[in-house]
C-alpha positions in Angstrom: 51.2 -126.1 -59.6 48.6 -124.2 -61.2 50.0 -122.1 -63.0 47.0 -119.4 -62.3 48.6 -116.5 -60.4 45.7 -113.8 -57.9 45.6 -110.5 -59.3 44.6 -107.3 -58.0 41.8 -106.6 -61.0 40.6 -109.9 -61.9 38.6 -109.8 -65.8 34.7 -109.9 -65.7 33.5 -113.4 -66.1 31.9 -113.5 -69.6 28.4 -114.5 -68.3 28.4 -111.8 -65.9 28.7 -109.7 -69.0 26.0 -111.2 -71.0 23.7 -111.2 -67.3 24.1 -107.7 -68.2 23.4 -107.4 -71.3 19.9 -109.5 -70.8 19.5 -107.8 -67.6 19.1 -111.1 -65.7 22.2 -110.3 -63.5 21.3 -109.9 -59.7 24.0 -109.0 -57.2 23.9 -109.5 -53.5 25.6 -107.0 -51.2 27.3 -108.1 -48.1 29.0 -106.8 -44.9 32.6 -106.3 -47.0 30.7 -103.9 -49.4 30.4 -101.5 -46.4 33.8 -102.3 -44.5 35.2 -100.8 -47.5 33.5 -97.4 -46.2 34.9 -97.5 -43.2 31.5 -99.4 -41.3 32.4 -101.6 -38.4 32.9 -105.2 -38.9 31.0 -108.4 -37.3 34.0 -109.1 -35.1 34.0 -105.1 -34.0 30.4 -105.4 -33.3 30.7 -108.4 -31.2 33.6 -106.9 -29.1 32.0 -104.0 -28.7 28.2 -106.3 -27.4 30.1 -109.0 -25.0 32.3 -105.6 -23.4 28.8 -104.1 -22.3 27.6 -107.4 -21.6 30.1 -107.4 -19.5 29.9 -104.2 -17.7 26.6 -105.3 -16.9 24.8 -105.6 -13.7 21.7 -108.1 -13.5 18.5 -106.5 -12.4 18.4 -110.2 -10.0 21.6 -109.9 -7.5 23.5 -106.9 -8.7 26.3 -109.4 -10.2 28.2 -108.9 -13.3 25.8 -110.5 -16.5 29.2 -111.8 -17.4 32.3 -112.8 -15.8 35.9 -113.0 -17.3 35.5 -116.6 -18.0 32.2 -116.3 -20.0 33.6 -113.2 -21.5 36.5 -114.7 -22.7 34.9 -117.9 -24.2 32.5 -115.9 -25.7 34.5 -113.2 -27.7 36.0 -116.5 -29.2 33.0 -117.9 -30.4 33.8 -117.5 -34.7 29.9 -117.5 -35.3 29.2 -114.4 -35.8 25.6 -115.0 -35.0 26.2 -116.9 -32.3 27.4 -113.7 -30.1 25.2 -111.1 -31.3 22.6 -113.9 -30.1 23.6 -114.2 -26.7 24.3 -110.3 -26.6 21.0 -109.4 -27.1 19.1 -112.2 -24.9 21.3 -110.4 -21.8 21.3 -107.3 -22.7 17.5 -107.5 -23.0 16.9 -109.3 -20.0 19.0 -106.6 -18.1 16.8 -103.7 -19.3 19.7 -102.6 -22.2 18.3 -103.5 -25.3 18.6 -100.3 -26.3 22.4 -100.4 -26.0 21.9 -103.2 -28.5 20.6 -100.9 -31.0 22.7 -98.1 -30.2 25.7 -99.9 -30.3 24.6 -102.1 -34.1 23.7 -98.7 -35.3 27.3 -96.7 -34.5 28.8 -99.8 -36.2 26.9 -98.6 -39.9 28.3 -95.5 -39.7 31.0 -94.4 -42.3 34.4 -93.1 -41.4 34.3 -90.3 -44.3 38.2 -89.2 -42.9 39.6 -92.8 -43.0 41.6 -93.0 -45.5 39.9 -95.9 -46.6 36.7 -94.4 -47.6 35.4 -95.0 -50.7 31.5 -94.5 -52.2 31.4 -98.2 -53.5 27.9 -98.4 -53.9 27.7 -96.4 -56.1 30.3 -98.2 -58.1 27.9 -101.6 -57.6 24.6 -99.7 -58.9 26.4 -98.9 -62.3 26.3 -102.9 -62.8 23.0 -102.5 -63.5 21.4 -105.1 -61.9 18.7 -106.4 -59.7 20.2 -105.4 -55.8 19.8 -108.2 -53.0 21.6 -107.1 -50.0 22.0 -108.9 -46.6 23.7 -105.8 -44.6 20.9 -104.0 -42.2 22.4 -100.3 -43.1 21.1 -97.3 -45.3 23.9 -96.9 -47.9 22.8 -98.1 -50.6 19.0 -96.5 -49.9 20.7 -93.0 -51.0 20.7 -94.3 -55.1 17.5 -96.0 -54.4 13.7 -94.5 -54.6 12.7 -94.4 -51.0 9.2 -96.3 -52.2 11.5 -98.7 -54.2 13.5 -100.2 -51.4 11.6 -103.0 -49.8 13.2 -104.8 -45.9 9.7 -107.0 -45.2 7.4 -109.1 -47.2 9.5 -110.7 -49.6 7.1 -112.3 -53.0 8.6 -114.2 -56.0 4.9 -112.8 -58.6 6.8 -109.3 -58.1 10.3 -109.3 -58.4 11.6 -105.5 -60.0 14.8 -104.5 -61.1 14.3 -101.3 -59.8 13.8 -102.3 -56.2 16.7 -102.7 -53.4 15.4 -105.7 -51.7 16.9 -105.8 -47.5 16.2 -109.5 -47.0 17.6 -109.2 -43.4 15.5 -106.0 -42.7 16.5 -102.3 -42.4 17.8 -100.5 -39.8 14.7 -97.9 -40.6 12.5 -100.1 -38.6 14.1 -102.7 -36.1 11.0 -104.8 -36.2 12.5 -106.0 -39.6 15.9 -106.4 -38.2 17.5 -110.5 -38.5 20.1 -110.8 -36.7 19.7 -113.6 -34.2 18.9 -117.2 -34.0 15.7 -116.5 -34.0 15.0 -114.3 -36.8 17.0 -116.3 -39.5 15.1 -119.2 -38.4 11.6 -117.2 -39.1 12.9 -115.3 -42.3 14.7 -118.3 -43.9 11.3 -120.8 -43.3 8.6 -118.2 -44.4 7.7 -120.0 -47.6 7.4 -116.8 -49.8 10.9 -116.0 -49.1 12.5 -118.9 -49.7 10.5 -119.1 -53.1 11.3 -115.3 -53.7 15.2 -116.4 -53.3 14.5 -119.7 -55.6 13.0 -117.7 -58.8 16.1 -115.0 -58.0 18.8 -118.1 -58.3 17.1 -119.8 -61.2 15.8 -116.9 -63.6 19.6 -115.1 -62.8 23.5 -115.2 -63.0 24.0 -114.1 -59.3 27.6 -112.3 -58.0 27.8 -111.9 -54.3 29.9 -109.1 -53.4 31.4 -109.1 -50.1 30.8 -112.2 -48.3 33.0 -114.2 -46.4 32.1 -117.8 -45.1 30.9 -117.0 -42.0 28.1 -115.3 -43.5 26.8 -117.3 -45.7 23.3 -118.0 -43.9 22.3 -117.6 -47.0 23.8 -120.3 -49.3 22.9 -122.6 -46.5 19.4 -121.8 -46.8 19.1 -121.6 -50.5 21.6 -123.2 -52.6 22.5 -126.1 -50.9 18.6 -126.6 -50.8 17.3 -126.4 -54.2 20.4 -126.9 -55.8 23.8 -128.0 -56.2 26.8 -128.7 -59.0 24.8 -132.2 -60.6 22.0 -129.8 -60.8 22.8 -126.3 -61.6 25.3 -124.7 -64.1 27.9 -123.1 -62.7 26.0 -119.3 -63.6 27.0 -118.3 -60.2 29.8 -116.5 -59.0 31.5 -114.5 -56.0 34.4 -112.1 -55.5 37.0 -113.5 -52.9 39.7 -111.8 -51.5 43.0 -113.8 -51.6 46.9 -112.9 -50.4 49.1 -113.8 -53.8 50.2 -117.1 -53.2 47.5 -118.7 -51.8 46.6 -119.9 -55.2 47.2 -124.4 -53.7 45.2 -123.5 -50.6 42.9 -121.2 -49.9 41.7 -120.1 -53.2 41.6 -123.7 -53.9 39.5 -124.8 -51.0 36.9 -122.5 -51.3 36.7 -123.6 -55.1 36.0 -126.9 -53.9 33.4 -126.2 -52.0 31.4 -123.3 -54.1 31.2 -125.6 -56.7 29.3 -127.9 -55.4 26.2 -125.2 -54.7 27.1 -124.5 -58.8 29.6 -121.2 -57.8 32.4 -120.0 -59.3 35.1 -118.0 -57.5 36.7 -114.8 -58.8 40.3 -114.2 -56.8 41.5 -110.5 -56.3 44.6 -110.1 -54.4 44.4 -108.2 -51.2 48.5 -107.6 -50.5 48.8 -103.9 -50.8 45.1 -102.3 -50.3 43.6 -105.0 -48.0 39.8 -105.3 -48.3 39.6 -102.2 -49.7 41.0 -103.7 -53.5 37.1 -104.5 -53.7 36.6 -101.2 -54.4 38.9 -101.3 -57.4 37.5 -104.0 -58.3 34.0 -103.3 -58.9 35.4 -99.7 -60.5 37.6 -101.6 -63.3 34.4 -103.8 -64.1 31.6 -101.0 -64.1 34.2 -99.6 -66.7 35.1 -102.3 -68.8 31.1 -103.4 -68.5 29.5 -100.4 -69.7 32.3 -100.2 -72.7 31.5 -103.6 -73.8 28.3 -103.9 -73.0 24.7 -103.2 -75.0 23.3 -102.3 -72.0 23.5 -97.8 -72.7 22.6 -98.4 -76.2 19.2 -100.9 -75.2 18.6 -97.8 -73.0 19.2 -94.9 -75.4 17.3 -96.4 -78.1 14.5 -97.1 -76.2 13.9 -93.5 -74.6 14.4 -92.3 -78.5 11.4 -94.9 -79.4 9.6 -93.1 -76.5 10.1 -89.8 -77.9 9.4 -90.7 -81.5 6.0 -92.7 -80.4 5.3 -89.5 -78.4 1.7 -87.8 -78.9 1.2 -90.1 -82.0 -2.5 -91.7 -82.3 -2.6 -95.0 -81.1 
């Protein structure tokens, strides 16, 4: 038996502290982060879309787009991308694509009155990384100047730590959204986009926050294609939630899987707070990193040097 115990607050990995100091930390933000704010998860969105398709009548013959059997089969898919693709196409074919986007936008709305609502994005921002998100909502956007938000045309030559990258598009531009199978294929086969991601994984220590196994098209197309544990140091990390007692089951299995891609699993316990425990972890990490990191010292030093030399002839 392993002596490891999954704790509510895991220690900060030294490589992440080092990456903050050297300004080489890249943070990928997934749907689990917005869920802490009360936004709907993929399961909830899929259920709503299937319900709409079941109630919709086909334009061709007036029959339901989905009968009971078809609705049940579609609703049981574990592949959210598959369910979303089918529902989108059904709604679009029957002149109701607006329903799809309406439900999508509704799923992004936080529940500020709910006890689980937490402003987790401000805590993540405090980690001072290069920020990349696969979320299409605008919650993280409020912490960036609007001109520093990129949601299409990704290039490897000008990656900037002051920019927020929405690599699956943004709800502010429907044409940029990556939700259906076709969208994913077009985005991840784009040579510039591939080079953009490769540059990030090669040059940075990467931390994944808010991701589950079903949301890793990102890894399927990048880490597995461009690196493995044989050629890549274990310098990338994923924060994952587990119940106490899963040290020898779920955690062990996930570590087998992720280590093949050079990713270390950092587990935290969700017994008391569920997935909202992620907020407590990030808050704790933010405090500890900023207490021990040289980042703030270096920033103040740069400001002082700028003020000191301001106005002096060169």
